[in-house]
C-alpha positions in Angstrom: -13.6 -7.7 13.8 -13.3 -8.1 17.6 -11.3 -5.6 19.5 -7.8 -6.8 20.1 -6.4 -6.6 23.6 -2.7 -6.1 24.6 -0.7 -7.7 27.3 2.4 -5.5 27.8 4.1 -8.0 30.1 3.9 -10.7 27.5 5.0 -8.4 24.7 8.6 -8.0 23.4 7.8 -4.4 22.5 8.2 -1.2 24.4 6.3 1.5 22.5 6.2 4.4 22.4 9.2 5.1 24.6 12.6 3.7 23.8 13.6 0.9 26.1 16.7 -1.1 25.1 15.9 -3.8 27.8 13.5 -5.4 25.3 16.2 -5.8 22.6 16.0 -5.8 18.8 12.6 -5.8 17.2 12.5 -8.3 14.3 10.3 -7.1 11.5 9.1 -8.8 8.2 9.1 -6.4 5.2 5.6 -6.7 3.7 5.4 -9.9 5.8 7.9 -12.7 5.3 9.1 -12.7 1.7 11.9 -15.3 1.7 13.1 -18.0 4.1 15.6 -20.8 3.7 14.0 -24.2 3.3 15.4 -27.7 3.3 15.1 -27.9 -0.5 15.9 -24.3 -1.4 13.9 -21.2 -0.6 10.3 -20.6 0.1 9.0 -17.3 -1.4 5.9 -15.7 -0.1 4.0 -13.0 -2.0 4.4 -9.6 -0.4 1.5 -8.1 1.5 -0.6 -11.3 1.5 -2.2 -13.4 4.3 0.4 -16.2 3.9 3.3 -13.8 4.3 1.9 -12.3 7.5 0.8 -15.6 9.0 4.3 -17.0 8.3 5.8 -14.0 10.1 3.7 -14.7 13.2 4.5 -18.4 13.1 8.2 -17.7 12.8 8.1 -15.7 15.9 8.8 -12.2 14.5 7.9 -9.3 16.7 6.4 -7.2 13.9 5.5 -6.9 10.2 5.6 -3.9 7.9 2.8 -3.5 5.4 1.3 -1.0 3.0 -2.2 0.4 3.2 -4.0 2.4 0.4 -7.6 3.6 0.4 -10.0 2.3 -2.3 -12.5 4.5 -4.0 -15.2 3.5 -1.6 -13.1 3.8 1.6 -11.8 0.3 2.2 -8.2 0.1 3.7 -6.6 -2.3 1.3 -3.1 -3.8 1.9 -1.2 -3.2 -1.3 2.1 -1.6 -2.1 1.6 -0.1 -5.5 -0.9 2.6 -6.4 -2.4 0.4 -9.1 -2.9 -3.2 -9.9 -0.7 -5.0 -12.5 2.7 -5.8 -11.0 1.7 -8.3 -8.2 -2.1 -8.6 -8.7 -3.9 -7.9 -11.9 -7.4 -7.0 -13.1 -8.4 -7.0 -16.8 -6.6 -3.7 -17.1 -4.3 -1.9 -14.6 -6.5 0.2 -12.3 -5.6 2.9 -9.7 -6.6 1.6 -6.3 -7.8 5.0 -5.2 -10.2 5.1 -8.2 -11.5 1.6 -7.9 -14.2 0.2 -5.5 -13.2 -2.6 -3.1 -15.6 -5.1 -4.8 -13.5 -4.7 -7.9 -10.1 -4.6 -6.2 -10.7 -7.8 -4.3 -11.2 -9.7 -7.6 -7.6 -9.0 -8.6 -5.7 -12.3 -9.3 -2.1 -13.1 -8.6 0.3 -12.4 -11.5 2.3 -15.5 -11.7 4.8 -13.8 -14.0 5.7 -11.6 -11.0 7.0 -14.6 -9.2 9.7 -15.2 -11.8 10.5 -11.6 -12.3 10.2 -10.3 -8.7 12.9 -8.1 -7.3 13.1 -10.3 -4.2 13.7 -13.5 -6.2 16.5 -11.8 -8.2 18.3 -11.1 -4.9 18.8 -14.8 -4.3 21.9 -16.7 -5.5 21.8 -17.5 -9.2 21.6 -21.3 -8.4 18.9 -20.9 -5.8 15.9 -23.3 -6.0 12.9 -21.2 -5.1 9.3 -22.3 -4.5 6.1 -20.2 -4.3 4.7 -20.7 -0.8 1.2 -20.2 0.7 -2.3 -21.2 -0.1 -3.4 -20.1 -3.6 -6.8 -19.1 -2.1 -5.0 -16.5 0.0 -2.9 -15.0 -2.9 -5.0 -11.9 -3.2 -5.2 -8.4 -1.9 -6.5 -8.4 1.7 -8.0 -5.7 3.8 -6.1 -4.3 6.8 -8.8 -5.7 9.1 -8.3 -9.2 7.8 -4.5 -8.9 8.1 -4.6 -7.8 11.7 -7.3 -10.4 12.7 -5.6 -13.4 11.1 -2.0 -12.4 12.2 -3.0 -11.7 15.8 -4.9 -15.0 15.9 -1.5 -16.5 15.9 0.4 -13.9 17.8 -1.9 -11.5 19.8 1.1 -9.2 20.5 2.2 -8.7 16.9 3.2 -5.2 16.1 2.3 -3.6 12.7 4.3 -0.9 10.9 1.5 0.4 8.7 2.8 2.5 5.8 0.4 4.9 4.2 0.5 4.6 0.4 -0.8 7.1 -2.1 -1.4 7.9 -5.7 1.9 7.4 -7.7 3.5 6.7 -4.3 3.6 10.5 -4.1 5.2 12.0 -1.0 3.3 15.3 -1.0 0.0 15.8 0.9 -2.2 16.5 -2.1 -1.7 12.9 -3.3 -3.3 11.4 -0.2 -7.0 10.6 -0.2 -8.5 13.0 2.3 -10.5 10.2 4.0 -7.7 7.8 4.4 -6.0 9.2 7.5 -9.1 9.5 9.7 -10.2 6.1 8.5 -6.9 4.6 9.6 -7.0 6.4 12.9 -10.6 5.2 13.5 -9.5 1.7 12.8 -6.7 1.8 15.3 -8.9 3.4 18.0 -11.8 1.0 17.4 -9.6 -2.1 17.8 -7.5 -0.7 20.6 -4.2 -1.1 18.7 -2.3 1.9 20.0 0.4 -0.3 21.5 0.5 -2.6 18.5 0.8 0.0 15.6 3.3 2.5 14.3 2.0 4.4 11.3 4.8 5.2 8.9 5.1 7.3 5.8 7.6 9.2 3.5 5.1 12.1 3.9 5.7 14.0 7.2 2.4 16.0 6.7 0.5 12.7 6.8 2.2 11.9 10.1 1.3 15.3 11.5 -2.3 14.6 10.6 -2.2 11.3 12.4 -0.8 13.0 15.6 -3.4 15.8 15.3 -6.2 13.2 15.4 -4.7 11.0 18.1 -1.4 12.0 19.8 -1.1 8.5 21.3 -0.6 6.8 17.9 3.1 6.0 17.3 4.5 7.4 14.0 7.7 6.8 12.0 9.2 8.8 9.2 10.5 6.7 6.2 13.5 8.5 4.7 15.7 7.5 1.8 17.8 10.6 1.5 17.2 10.5 -2.2 13.6 11.8 -2.2 12.5 15.5 -1.5 11.4 16.2 2.0 9.5 19.5 2.4 9.6 21.1 5.7 6.4 22.7 7.1 5.6 26.0 5.6 8.4 25.9 3.1 8.9 25.1 -0.6 12.5 24.2 0.0 13.5 20.6 0.6 16.2 18.4 1.9 17.3 15.7 -0.5 20.3 13.7 -1.4 22.1 10.9 0.4 22.2 11.5 4.2 25.6 12.3 5.6 26.8 10.0 8.4 24.5 11.8 10.8 21.0 13.4 10.8 21.3 17.1 10.0 20.3 19.3 12.9 17.4 20.9 10.9 16.0 17.5 10.0 16.3 16.3 13.6 14.5 19.4 14.9 11.8 18.7 12.4 11.4 15.1 13.6 10.9 16.4 17.1 8.5 19.2 16.1 6.1 16.7 14.4 6.5 14.3 17.3 7.9 11.4 15.4 8.6 8.2 17.4 10.8 6.3 14.9 13.2 7.3 12.2 13.3 4.7 9.4 16.2 5.0 7.0 17.6 2.4 4.5 20.2 -0.1 5.8 23.2 1.5 3.9 22.7 5.0 5.3 22.8 4.0 9.0 25.9 4.9 11.1 26.7 4.7 14.8 26.5 8.5 15.0 23.0 8.4 13.6 21.9 5.7 16.0 23.3 7.7 19.0 21.5 10.8 17.8 18.2 9.1 17.6 18.6 7.6 21.1 19.6 10.9 22.6 16.5 12.4 21.1 14.3 9.5 22.4 13.6 8.2 18.9 13.7 4.5 17.8 15.8 3.9 14.7 14.4 1.1 12.6 16.3 0.6 9.3 14.7 -1.1 6.3 16.0 -3.3 3.5 16.1 -1.8 0.1 18.4 -2.9 -2.7 20.4 -5.5 -0.8 20.8 -9.1 -2.1 20.2 -11.9 0.5 23.9 -12.2 1.2 24.3 -8.4 1.5 21.3 -8.3 3.8 22.9 -10.9 6.1 26.0 -8.8 6.4 24.0 -5.6 7.0 21.9 -7.2 9.7 25.0 -8.1 11.6 26.4 -4.6 11.2 23.2 -2.9 12.3 23.0 -5.2 15.4 26.4 -4.0 16.5 25.3 -0.4 16.0 22.5 -0.8 18.4 19.5 -0.2 16.2 16.0 -0.8 17.8 14.5 -2.8 14.9 15.3 -4.2 11.5 12.8 -4.5 8.6 14.0 -7.5 6.5 13.0 -9.4 3.4 14.6 -12.5 4.8 13.4 -12.8 8.4 15.1 -16.1 9.0 18.4 -14.1 8.9 17.0 -12.0 11.8 16.2 -15.0 13.8 19.7 -16.5 13.8 
């Protein structure tokens, strides 16, 4: 893959420092998943080349994607820790225990289209169509995703979420080679201004910063998952209050996080102001919302002054 350059003047982004002049960053969740079409809705398969290319063609600023390391060290773009839900092999296989030559043979599970969570969030009477080339309905590599997406939009920004065994949030679940492999990929392709590495695991983000302090990082946080603070067995869990607790905010600063990434429903004006005072971007992500609920949340979040929105329905962001 050729090294990718970056033209800051032409970009709509302002990383790593917060700069509201550039406005709201519009981000496709696992690429573009649903858009309104003249005859219903076009549905794109998450984390596939068609979903990312569509995001670039729509004019989105960024895409969020998931990366997991195969047994032989390939950075594969796939959300789950195993095959079966979206792509299937002869039997479900853990990605981290399967070589890339086998993972890349996984075929699309058409049943997932009819049972997908995203499809269920559309109105009951919606007419939905599977979009994208069938040849590209497969698990891609991170290299391929970046290359093909930036062929359309050279300034595309990537929120790369580190995935792990059982989607575990504790450091022992992360393949040891995965983080340096990802850092080396970013460095080799000069992607520092085009990438934010995100994770539910703060220790993984600390490791990223230790290897390269110039890589932007973002902490995913649901409020319902345990979050261990450095050197402690205790954790903070439970729905966030209408603000970020002081202890958690101090921790974000200590590990040099650039972005705080909570679910839509937990974001308040106080939380947005806290992040901005601390020099953090706040970039909420869609979770359980239906399309109609997401439309309402997007408008609410815009009025709160968030820095980016990660959406399943990017056409709603572009209105």
